[in-house]
N, C-alpha and C positions, 0 to 999 in steps of 0.2 A: 183276193190278195192275201199272200203268206203272212204268217208271223213276222219272218223277217224283214220284209218289204215294209211291212206296218210299220217297225221298228225304226226302219230307214228312214221313212217319212215322218216320225214323230222326233227323231233326233235333228233332221234338217229343220222342221220346224221350231224345235226347242233352242237350236243353235243362233236362232235369230234372236230369241228374246234372253238368252242365257246372261249376257253382260247387265241385264236391267233387273237391279234389286228393289223389288216395290216394298211398301211397308208391310204388307201382309206376308211377303216372302222372310223379310227380317222377323216378324214375330213367330212365325212357324219356326224358322231355322234355330232361333235360339229358345225355343220351348218357353215362350212369354203367352201365357193364355190370355184372352181377351179381357178377364176380370183382371187380372194382374197387370195387364197393358195400362186399362183405365186407371188402377190405382197409382201405376207407377210410369206416367206417361212423360216424366221428366228424367226417366233413367236410360242409359245408353244400352244398346244391345249390347251382350257381353260374350266372349269365348273363354274356356278356360283351360289351362295345360297343366301338367303335373309339375311340383315345384322341383322335386329333384328326381328327374326321370332315369329310369335303369335300363341298360341295354336290351334290346329284346333279343330274345334267344334266337340264334343262329340255326339256320338249316339250309340242308342241298337236297333238292328233289330233283326229278325228271319231269320236265314240263310234258305237254301233250304231244309234243313234236319229238319228244325225246332226247333233247336239250337241255345241259345240266342248268339247273335255276337255284341260284345261290343266294341267299339274303345279301351276304357281305359283298357281294359283286356290285350292289347299288349304293354302297356306302358313298355319301355326298350329294345324294338327291334325298329330297321328301320322299317317305314311302307310306303309301296306304295299302296294308294287308287286310284283303277282304275275303273273310269266310263265307261263304255262300253255297246254294246247293239248287240243281235244276230244277227241282219241284217246288221251291220256295217262291210264292207269288211276290213278296215284297224284295226278293233278291233279284227277280227278273225286272222287276219295275225300276230298280235304281241302275241297272247296267247301261241304259243309254246317257245318263248322267255321268257316269264314271267313263265311259268312252269320251265323252266331251271333255272333262277334265283332263285325261290322258293326253288329248290333242292340244289343249289348250296350253298347257305346260310341259311340252315335251322337251325333255332334256334337263329339266329341273324336279321333275315329278316322276315316280314310278309306282304304280298300281300292279300289285300281283295279287290273281284271285287264285283262291285255296279252296277247292270243292270237297264239301265234306260229305256228300251222299254216296252211296254204293253202287251207282251205275258203272258200267264198263266203261274205260277209257274211249272208246270208239264212241259211244253214245255221248259221252260228254263233248268230245270234238266236233262232233256233228251240231250240237248245241251251240258250241264257241262260233263255229263257222257260219251259221245261221243269223246269229246276233252280230255277227262282226266285229267281235272282241278285240281290241288293238293292244291289248296287254297280255303278258304271259299267265296262263292257267295251269296248275297243276292239282292232281288229286292229294288232299292232305290225309296222312295217315293219322290212326288215334293217337300217336306218341306225340307227334307235333300238337295236336288239338289239346292233349293233355298239358304239355309244356307250356302253353298260353293260357293255362289255367281253366281247360274246359270251355267249350263254347255252347253257354246256356239258351242262346237265341240267334236266330238268321235274320237277316245279316249281321254278322259283327264284324267291325272293322278297327284296326289298330292303327294310330298315325305315328308315325316315325320322323324325327328330325334328321337333319344331315350327317349327325352323329350315329345315327342308328338307334338312338333311346326313344323309348315310347311314351309319348307326350299326352296321348288321350285315346281313349276307347269308346267306342258308341255301338250299341245294340239297336236292331231294329232298323226301319226304314227312315232316313232323315234327309231332310231337305238339303239339294246339292249346294246350296247357298252356304250353309254352315262348313261342309267339306274346304270349300274353295275359300273361304274366309280363313279359316284355320290354315290353309297350304299356304295362302298369300301372308299372313303374319310371319310362319316360319321362314319364307323366302326374302322377308323383308320388304315385301311390296304394301302398298297403301291398300288399307282394309276400311278407309271412311271412318265414320263416327262410331266406331266399335272398340270396347273397352277390352283389354287382354289381363285376365286374372290367374293366379295360380291357386293351386290347392295340393295336400298331401294325399298321397295314395294310401287309403285305409282300406284296400280290398276291391275298389272299384275298377283299377286296372289289373293286379295280380293278385289274385285270390290269398296267397300266402301271406299278405299285410294286412290280413283282417284283425290281426292282434293288436293293430295300431288304433282301432276305431273305438269311440266312446259312444257310438249310437249305432243301433243296427235295425233294419228294416223290421216294422212292423214289431218290434219289442220296447214296452213302455217301463222305464227306470224310475219313473217320477217317484213312486212310493218309497223308494231306497235312500238311504241316506249316503252320504258320499263313502264312507267305508264298506257298506254294502253293495253299493254300486261297484266298487273295485273287485269285490268277491265275486260278485254276478258275472263280471266280465272275463274275470279269471276261468271261471267254471265253464262259461261259454266257449272260451279258446281251449280248453283242456278235455273237455266231454264231446265225444264223437257222436254225430247224428246217426240216428240208425236207419234212416232212409236208403242206404246204399250208395250214397254220393262220395262215401270215403272222404268226407271233410269234417271239420269241427263243426260244432252247432253255431259258431259266428261266422266261418265260412260259408255253411249252407245258406244261412238268412241272406248272406249278400249274394249267394251265387243262385239262389232259387227264392225269391221273395214268396212265393206260392207253397212252399213244402210245409204240410199241416204238423209235421213230425218233429221238425226243428222249431217250429212256432210253439207247439204244446210242450215241448222239452224246455225252452226257455222260460216260460210262463210259469211252470212248475219251481223252477229255480228260484225265481222272482218270488213267488207265492211263499215258499219256505223260507227264504231270508227276511221277506216282509212279515211272516209269521213269528218268527223269532222276534224282531222288534216289538210285535203288537204284544206277544205274550209278556215281554220285559216290562212293558209300558203297564198293562194291566197288574203284574205284580206289584210294581212299585207304586202303583195307586191304592191296591188293596192295603200294602202295608202301612202306606200313610194315612188311609182311614180307619184301620182297626184300632180300636181304643186300648191304650196301653194298660197293661196288667198292674192293678194297685198292689203296690210293695206292703208288705206286712208292718205295721207300726212296731215300733221299739218300745217296750216296756222298760 
């Protein structure tokens, strides 16, 4: 059996169970660990959208059929921009689910596949034909990837509302229930016992907003006073990371949690600031404990 026929069989089986949202699926979709679920079994599953979403950067490309593919042409629909690659296992795994979503919400949802690998267009087209992908696919130039903040993981998907504003970003393989619940919420369709929350973009969606962040991945600011904390965040957003990413230290910590260079640099800044605090405390303590010089008696 070819991989394409295997996927067709998988899609057929999935389509029979796709509307069923089990408790396990809900837990996976909303990133609730079993431990957390036991501790918070009285809490609703939750989806989150950006509080004041920004317009998605517009683009016009040629799809694999040499037809014009313009983001602005789909204004009025919910849009899922899916950055992926043919060699990416998780990308391949989620394609059947994206195909089913496109079928189910045809006319109200538009998925756009943006390929980031360097394969020739004919090779990508062959892949798309074998998977029977039912949404437009185009090669994503480097400039477009940079415009969207750089693609640090695959797959990466941006969810846009009907006004073309980015309301959420997901990195890595996600359960299709999460995507469908978010899409239904934006469309104003029932989503069951699911709570909708909002959050401020502090670099999770667009990396340029990292300067809004008061916390950074892998950065412990607990030792600092409020004033030193402000100074540290200022330095993180002022100094560039030397790993070659082209980002500030703050942006790099958000963009690449595993970057040892930005991690070390932020730790050094914290050590310097906390060291100043400790030295001042030591000087003050020494000054208080030193005996006062005895003044000569007046005759």
